[in-house]
N, C-alpha and C positions, 0 to 999 in steps of 0.2 A: 504494499500499500504505499510506503514511503516512497518508493521509487516511482510508482505511478502518479502520485501527487505531484512529484518534481517534474516529471515529464509534462504533466497538465499545466503547471505554472510557467514552463520554459517556453522559448520561442522555437524549440525543436531541435537546435543545434546541440551537439554534444557539449561544448562548453558551457552553454546555457543551462543544460539539464545537470551538470555537475555543480554549477553555482547554486541552483535552487535546491539541490540534494544537500549541499553542506550547510545550506542556510536553514534546513528543516529543523524544527524543535518539536520533539514528541512529548505530549502530556498524557499520562493515564495510559500509555500502551502497554503492551504485553511484557515488556522489559521495564516498565515504570516510566519515568521522566528521563529522556535523553535527548541528546544532539551528537553531531559528529564532528571529531576534533580535526585539526589539520592534516593528520595521517589517514582519515577517512575510518577510524575506530569510533565506536560508541562511547560515551561518556559514562554510561552505565554498563557494568560489566558484572552482571549476576552470575553465580555459578549454581547451575542446578544438580541436586543429589538425587539420583534415582536408585530404587532398590528393584533389583532383578527379581521378578515373581515367576518366570517360566523359563524353559529351555529354548523357547522360540527365539528367532532373531529380535534383538532389541529394538523396540519401537514404542509407540504410545500404548500398545496393548500388552507389551511383554514387560512393563515395569510399573513402579508406583512411585508418584513423587513423594520425595521425603521432606525436602526443604530447599528453599533458594536463598542462598547466601549471598550477600552484598559485602565483599571485602572493602576495606578502608581504601580511601584514594591514595593514602601513603604507601600501602603495600603494592599498588598497581602502577606507582610513578616509576619511569626508568625507560 
C-alpha cells in the first residue's frame, strides 16, 4: 500500500516515485508508526517472535505469534 500510494502521488517518473516513497509517514500501520530513513530502511524495526506449532512449512498457519519486540533505538544505531 505504501508503494502504491507513493506511485499515486508521483508524476510517474522513477525519481518522483522515490521522492514520494521517502516522504511517506505511516501512522497506525501493521508495523506501528514509521517512515523511511535515508537508506530506505524503516524507522520502526520490530522483531516478531513466532512459536512453531507444526512440522508444516513455517507460514501464518504453522506458527503462533508469541510477541512483537521493539528494540531501543540505541541498539539499532550503527
